C-alpha beads as a LAMMPS data file, in Angstrom:
LAMMPS data file: protein, C-alpha beads

266 atoms
265 bonds

1 atom types
1 bond types

-500.0 500.0 xlo xhi
-500.0 500.0 ylo yhi
-500.0 500.0 zlo zhi

Masses

1 110.0

Atoms # bond

1 1 1 -327.116 -443.458 292.924
2 1 1 -328.444 -441.177 295.674
3 1 1 -330.193 -444.118 297.321
4 1 1 -326.965 -446.119 297.255
5 1 1 -325.084 -443.229 298.886
6 1 1 -327.655 -442.956 301.644
7 1 1 -327.383 -446.704 302.223
8 1 1 -323.599 -446.419 302.551
9 1 1 -323.972 -443.551 305.020
10 1 1 -326.495 -445.526 307.092
11 1 1 -324.281 -448.631 307.138
12 1 1 -321.237 -446.559 308.060
13 1 1 -323.132 -444.870 310.895
14 1 1 -324.415 -448.232 312.176
15 1 1 -320.903 -449.697 312.071
16 1 1 -319.481 -446.671 313.896
17 1 1 -322.186 -446.938 316.567
18 1 1 -321.515 -450.660 317.000
19 1 1 -317.777 -450.052 317.339
20 1 1 -318.414 -447.256 319.845
21 1 1 -320.690 -449.550 321.853
22 1 1 -318.107 -452.335 321.926
23 1 1 -315.264 -449.911 322.571
24 1 1 -317.036 -448.265 325.518
25 1 1 -317.532 -451.641 327.206
26 1 1 -313.942 -452.764 326.581
27 1 1 -312.487 -449.444 327.738
28 1 1 -314.572 -449.405 330.934
29 1 1 -313.274 -452.866 331.832
30 1 1 -309.609 -452.049 331.130
31 1 1 -307.182 -451.059 333.891
32 1 1 -306.909 -447.521 332.519
33 1 1 -310.682 -447.166 332.238
34 1 1 -311.222 -448.589 335.719
35 1 1 -308.790 -446.096 337.305
36 1 1 -310.368 -443.204 335.404
37 1 1 -313.916 -444.160 336.400
38 1 1 -312.985 -444.694 340.054
39 1 1 -311.416 -441.235 340.200
40 1 1 -314.523 -439.679 338.667
41 1 1 -316.869 -441.499 341.045
42 1 1 -314.779 -440.460 344.047
43 1 1 -315.000 -436.843 342.925
44 1 1 -318.752 -437.184 342.513
45 1 1 -319.310 -438.708 345.967
46 1 1 -316.512 -436.797 347.695
47 1 1 -315.390 -440.054 349.346
48 1 1 -313.300 -443.140 348.485
49 1 1 -315.159 -445.606 346.263
50 1 1 -314.656 -449.312 345.545
51 1 1 -316.281 -451.088 342.588
52 1 1 -316.158 -454.767 341.678
53 1 1 -316.612 -454.219 337.943
54 1 1 -317.600 -451.570 335.393
55 1 1 -319.497 -451.588 332.131
56 1 1 -320.591 -448.802 329.788
57 1 1 -322.808 -448.239 326.768
58 1 1 -323.436 -445.410 324.317
59 1 1 -326.767 -446.548 322.844
60 1 1 -329.625 -445.745 323.296
61 1 1 -328.070 -443.328 325.837
62 1 1 -324.669 -442.845 327.416
63 1 1 -324.667 -444.974 330.558
64 1 1 -322.220 -446.288 333.146
65 1 1 -322.840 -449.411 335.256
66 1 1 -320.886 -450.004 338.480
67 1 1 -321.452 -453.476 339.940
68 1 1 -320.750 -454.056 343.629
69 1 1 -320.150 -450.429 344.597
70 1 1 -319.155 -449.310 348.087
71 1 1 -318.742 -445.660 349.117
72 1 1 -316.641 -445.046 352.233
73 1 1 -317.811 -442.948 355.153
74 1 1 -316.505 -439.499 355.999
75 1 1 -313.975 -440.140 358.836
76 1 1 -315.713 -437.437 360.869
77 1 1 -318.736 -439.767 361.130
78 1 1 -317.078 -443.156 361.611
79 1 1 -315.296 -445.963 359.813
80 1 1 -318.201 -447.927 358.348
81 1 1 -319.379 -447.542 354.777
82 1 1 -321.670 -444.685 353.786
83 1 1 -323.433 -446.389 350.876
84 1 1 -323.357 -449.823 349.252
85 1 1 -325.360 -451.139 346.320
86 1 1 -325.444 -454.253 344.198
87 1 1 -325.461 -452.021 341.138
88 1 1 -325.269 -448.333 340.343
89 1 1 -326.436 -447.142 336.928
90 1 1 -325.482 -443.593 336.022
91 1 1 -326.825 -441.676 333.062
92 1 1 -324.081 -439.410 331.703
93 1 1 -324.479 -436.093 329.893
94 1 1 -323.036 -435.968 326.371
95 1 1 -322.573 -432.200 326.540
96 1 1 -320.484 -432.444 329.684
97 1 1 -318.414 -435.269 328.231
98 1 1 -317.681 -433.251 325.077
99 1 1 -316.493 -430.415 327.327
100 1 1 -314.191 -432.779 329.162
101 1 1 -316.400 -433.122 332.252
102 1 1 -317.916 -436.240 333.812
103 1 1 -321.493 -435.204 334.654
104 1 1 -324.314 -437.344 336.033
105 1 1 -327.853 -436.648 334.908
106 1 1 -329.466 -439.584 336.753
107 1 1 -328.462 -442.258 339.265
108 1 1 -330.241 -445.570 339.786
109 1 1 -329.330 -447.786 342.754
110 1 1 -330.273 -451.459 342.967
111 1 1 -330.556 -452.934 346.492
112 1 1 -328.710 -450.052 348.166
113 1 1 -327.768 -449.972 351.845
114 1 1 -327.294 -446.554 353.449
115 1 1 -326.071 -445.698 356.952
116 1 1 -327.295 -442.339 358.244
117 1 1 -325.124 -441.005 361.066
118 1 1 -325.872 -438.072 363.363
119 1 1 -322.822 -436.524 364.994
120 1 1 -322.581 -435.126 368.508
121 1 1 -322.869 -431.643 366.955
122 1 1 -326.225 -432.526 365.402
123 1 1 -324.955 -432.814 361.814
124 1 1 -325.846 -435.679 359.473
125 1 1 -323.360 -437.451 357.216
126 1 1 -325.755 -436.862 354.322
127 1 1 -325.529 -433.075 354.507
128 1 1 -322.464 -432.616 352.294
129 1 1 -323.353 -435.162 349.643
130 1 1 -326.054 -433.768 347.337
131 1 1 -325.083 -430.898 345.015
132 1 1 -324.853 -427.555 346.760
133 1 1 -326.885 -424.506 345.838
134 1 1 -325.142 -422.402 343.211
135 1 1 -324.980 -419.019 344.863
136 1 1 -324.896 -417.018 341.648
137 1 1 -328.016 -418.799 340.366
138 1 1 -329.814 -418.359 343.679
139 1 1 -329.131 -414.626 343.425
140 1 1 -328.037 -414.210 347.030
141 1 1 -324.577 -412.879 346.192
142 1 1 -322.140 -412.230 343.394
143 1 1 -319.111 -414.347 342.553
144 1 1 -315.972 -412.571 341.379
145 1 1 -313.287 -414.174 339.271
146 1 1 -313.505 -417.354 337.214
147 1 1 -316.208 -419.812 338.300
148 1 1 -315.088 -423.087 339.890
149 1 1 -315.005 -426.117 337.569
150 1 1 -318.220 -428.150 337.581
151 1 1 -318.255 -431.494 339.312
152 1 1 -320.026 -434.682 338.335
153 1 1 -322.737 -434.057 340.912
154 1 1 -323.648 -430.489 339.933
155 1 1 -325.992 -431.609 337.140
156 1 1 -327.523 -434.541 338.994
157 1 1 -331.264 -434.343 338.466
158 1 1 -332.707 -437.598 339.775
159 1 1 -331.857 -440.543 342.029
160 1 1 -333.873 -443.752 341.840
161 1 1 -333.566 -446.713 344.197
162 1 1 -335.331 -449.992 344.850
163 1 1 -335.288 -452.734 347.504
164 1 1 -333.009 -450.669 349.717
165 1 1 -332.204 -450.471 353.407
166 1 1 -331.498 -447.485 355.676
167 1 1 -329.705 -447.940 359.011
168 1 1 -329.195 -445.262 361.672
169 1 1 -326.362 -444.374 364.029
170 1 1 -326.191 -441.754 366.773
171 1 1 -322.480 -440.857 366.904
172 1 1 -320.967 -444.352 367.187
173 1 1 -324.051 -446.103 368.590
174 1 1 -325.940 -448.171 366.035
175 1 1 -329.682 -447.875 366.518
176 1 1 -331.946 -450.959 366.557
177 1 1 -334.310 -449.309 364.062
178 1 1 -334.006 -449.445 360.287
179 1 1 -336.094 -449.157 357.154
180 1 1 -336.194 -452.048 354.702
181 1 1 -337.688 -452.540 351.233
182 1 1 -337.023 -448.861 350.591
183 1 1 -337.937 -447.631 347.113
184 1 1 -338.616 -444.278 345.518
185 1 1 -337.042 -441.242 343.930
186 1 1 -335.251 -438.044 344.901
187 1 1 -335.524 -435.452 342.132
188 1 1 -334.214 -431.907 341.770
189 1 1 -337.106 -429.615 340.879
190 1 1 -335.242 -426.298 341.210
191 1 1 -331.763 -425.088 342.061
192 1 1 -330.995 -426.585 345.475
193 1 1 -334.531 -427.931 345.911
194 1 1 -335.314 -431.656 345.933
195 1 1 -338.611 -433.533 345.998
196 1 1 -338.930 -436.933 347.684
197 1 1 -341.252 -439.852 347.070
198 1 1 -340.358 -442.787 349.306
199 1 1 -341.936 -446.001 350.548
200 1 1 -340.414 -448.241 353.226
201 1 1 -341.190 -450.797 355.926
202 1 1 -340.076 -450.211 359.542
203 1 1 -337.801 -452.835 361.107
204 1 1 -336.246 -453.457 364.519
205 1 1 -333.484 -455.909 365.354
206 1 1 -334.321 -458.796 367.658
207 1 1 -338.080 -458.339 367.241
208 1 1 -340.341 -460.449 365.050
209 1 1 -342.821 -458.188 363.266
210 1 1 -345.842 -459.514 361.417
211 1 1 -347.556 -456.337 360.210
212 1 1 -345.326 -453.305 360.606
213 1 1 -347.075 -451.523 357.753
214 1 1 -345.677 -449.215 355.105
215 1 1 -344.393 -445.685 355.518
216 1 1 -344.911 -443.371 352.553
217 1 1 -343.105 -440.045 352.522
218 1 1 -343.772 -437.227 350.057
219 1 1 -342.354 -433.741 350.230
220 1 1 -339.401 -431.560 349.411
221 1 1 -336.219 -430.338 351.075
222 1 1 -333.496 -427.816 350.440
223 1 1 -330.059 -428.924 349.278
224 1 1 -327.760 -430.595 351.759
225 1 1 -325.518 -427.525 351.792
226 1 1 -328.451 -425.821 353.561
227 1 1 -328.670 -428.714 356.052
228 1 1 -331.848 -429.963 354.323
229 1 1 -333.803 -426.921 355.511
230 1 1 -336.432 -425.718 354.904
231 1 1 -338.289 -428.989 354.500
232 1 1 -341.929 -430.026 354.177
233 1 1 -343.112 -433.644 354.374
234 1 1 -346.272 -435.674 354.396
235 1 1 -345.807 -439.040 356.150
236 1 1 -348.502 -441.697 355.771
237 1 1 -348.189 -444.917 357.809
238 1 1 -350.702 -447.577 356.753
239 1 1 -351.497 -451.261 357.371
240 1 1 -349.667 -451.393 360.700
241 1 1 -350.925 -453.254 363.762
242 1 1 -350.776 -451.577 367.168
243 1 1 -349.021 -454.635 368.542
244 1 1 -346.182 -454.264 366.045
245 1 1 -346.047 -450.505 366.622
246 1 1 -345.359 -451.106 370.309
247 1 1 -342.829 -453.817 369.431
248 1 1 -341.046 -451.285 367.257
249 1 1 -341.037 -448.589 369.933
250 1 1 -340.514 -450.644 373.080
251 1 1 -339.156 -453.976 371.843
252 1 1 -341.922 -456.112 373.401
253 1 1 -345.583 -457.027 373.025
254 1 1 -347.971 -455.366 375.525
255 1 1 -350.998 -457.334 374.360
256 1 1 -352.609 -454.344 372.652
257 1 1 -354.503 -455.150 369.461
258 1 1 -355.785 -452.928 366.686
259 1 1 -354.703 -451.221 363.474
260 1 1 -352.944 -447.964 362.663
261 1 1 -353.593 -445.661 359.722
262 1 1 -351.986 -442.296 360.398
263 1 1 -351.056 -439.273 358.313
264 1 1 -348.734 -436.535 359.580
265 1 1 -347.493 -433.315 358.001
266 1 1 -343.996 -432.246 359.065

Bonds

1 1 1 2
2 1 2 3
3 1 3 4
4 1 4 5
5 1 5 6
6 1 6 7
7 1 7 8
8 1 8 9
9 1 9 10
10 1 10 11
11 1 11 12
12 1 12 13
13 1 13 14
14 1 14 15
15 1 15 16
16 1 16 17
17 1 17 18
18 1 18 19
19 1 19 20
20 1 20 21
21 1 21 22
22 1 22 23
23 1 23 24
24 1 24 25
25 1 25 26
26 1 26 27
27 1 27 28
28 1 28 29
29 1 29 30
30 1 30 31
31 1 31 32
32 1 32 33
33 1 33 34
34 1 34 35
35 1 35 36
36 1 36 37
37 1 37 38
38 1 38 39
39 1 39 40
40 1 40 41
41 1 41 42
42 1 42 43
43 1 43 44
44 1 44 45
45 1 45 46
46 1 46 47
47 1 47 48
48 1 48 49
49 1 49 50
50 1 50 51
51 1 51 52
52 1 52 53
53 1 53 54
54 1 54 55
55 1 55 56
56 1 56 57
57 1 57 58
58 1 58 59
59 1 59 60
60 1 60 61
61 1 61 62
62 1 62 63
63 1 63 64
64 1 64 65
65 1 65 66
66 1 66 67
67 1 67 68
68 1 68 69
69 1 69 70
70 1 70 71
71 1 71 72
72 1 72 73
73 1 73 74
74 1 74 75
75 1 75 76
76 1 76 77
77 1 77 78
78 1 78 79
79 1 79 80
80 1 80 81
81 1 81 82
82 1 82 83
83 1 83 84
84 1 84 85
85 1 85 86
86 1 86 87
87 1 87 88
88 1 88 89
89 1 89 90
90 1 90 91
91 1 91 92
92 1 92 93
93 1 93 94
94 1 94 95
95 1 95 96
96 1 96 97
97 1 97 98
98 1 98 99
99 1 99 100
100 1 100 101
101 1 101 102
102 1 102 103
103 1 103 104
104 1 104 105
105 1 105 106
106 1 106 107
107 1 107 108
108 1 108 109
109 1 109 110
110 1 110 111
111 1 111 112
112 1 112 113
113 1 113 114
114 1 114 115
115 1 115 116
116 1 116 117
117 1 117 118
118 1 118 119
119 1 119 120
120 1 120 121
121 1 121 122
122 1 122 123
123 1 123 124
124 1 124 125
125 1 125 126
126 1 126 127
127 1 127 128
128 1 128 129
129 1 129 130
130 1 130 131
131 1 131 132
132 1 132 133
133 1 133 134
134 1 134 135
135 1 135 136
136 1 136 137
137 1 137 138
138 1 138 139
139 1 139 140
140 1 140 141
141 1 141 142
142 1 142 143
143 1 143 144
144 1 144 145
145 1 145 146
146 1 146 147
147 1 147 148
148 1 148 149
149 1 149 150
150 1 150 151
151 1 151 152
152 1 152 153
153 1 153 154
154 1 154 155
155 1 155 156
156 1 156 157
157 1 157 158
158 1 158 159
159 1 159 160
160 1 160 161
161 1 161 162
162 1 162 163
163 1 163 164
164 1 164 165
165 1 165 166
166 1 166 167
167 1 167 168
168 1 168 169
169 1 169 170
170 1 170 171
171 1 171 172
172 1 172 173
173 1 173 174
174 1 174 175
175 1 175 176
176 1 176 177
177 1 177 178
178 1 178 179
179 1 179 180
180 1 180 181
181 1 181 182
182 1 182 183
183 1 183 184
184 1 184 185
185 1 185 186
186 1 186 187
187 1 187 188
188 1 188 189
189 1 189 190
190 1 190 191
191 1 191 192
192 1 192 193
193 1 193 194
194 1 194 195
195 1 195 196
196 1 196 197
197 1 197 198
198 1 198 199
199 1 199 200
200 1 200 201
201 1 201 202
202 1 202 203
203 1 203 204
204 1 204 205
205 1 205 206
206 1 206 207
207 1 207 208
208 1 208 209
209 1 209 210
210 1 210 211
211 1 211 212
212 1 212 213
213 1 213 214
214 1 214 215
215 1 215 216
216 1 216 217
217 1 217 218
218 1 218 219
219 1 219 220
220 1 220 221
221 1 221 222
222 1 222 223
223 1 223 224
224 1 224 225
225 1 225 226
226 1 226 227
227 1 227 228
228 1 228 229
229 1 229 230
230 1 230 231
231 1 231 232
232 1 232 233
233 1 233 234
234 1 234 235
235 1 235 236
236 1 236 237
237 1 237 238
238 1 238 239
239 1 239 240
240 1 240 241
241 1 241 242
242 1 242 243
243 1 243 244
244 1 244 245
245 1 245 246
246 1 246 247
247 1 247 248
248 1 248 249
249 1 249 250
250 1 250 251
251 1 251 252
252 1 252 253
253 1 253 254
254 1 254 255
255 1 255 256
256 1 256 257
257 1 257 258
258 1 258 259
259 1 259 260
260 1 260 261
261 1 261 262
262 1 262 263
263 1 263 264
264 1 264 265
265 1 265 266
């Protein structure tokens, strides 16, 4: 009898999990679910967001998929997009959801394209995006009154990306340089402190490069609310030809031949 009861409980739990899995996908694709998810993503990014389609799952972990996502730019930095990706996968926190909050634990971006803009005042459009340092946890000052409600980004621990591209703009002038085949991770290791592990290939418009090499960046930075400072990086540029280095810098071939293998600490 006890074995039969346990079997009923297991079957009931499996059926409930299956229904929850199906229901999460159906709800995320409904008009109500789409509006709700767009609002939550816009709060997380702090900017208008467009998504082609959504999907969600509850097993083996609570996860949200946004296909064809585009995040608008802050008007102070221009009218182009800030970030686009073929697919964004967000791991959600059960505890936050049970409390009525929409909290990201991890973000994964497939084939993202990011435009980094530097304003005339020397600020970057990236500075206000990552979660800010919580002052009360940092111990620099006291906060009186009720704490502000948490946002989806406050618990973000890790960002993964693959096959990405980073473009650069100085005010409204688009630079000829970019990084392609960008992959790596950005992970929060302490309150307001992020560690980077990136690999990318340099690129320049209008120039054919045969061996531009690979840039590998390792290091850590402060949160964007601190303007990414202090920061410490190790940059390793390998497998690059001197001819392509000059093409990157000057846009033409000076006939110099050789190889570059350089490591810098910033």
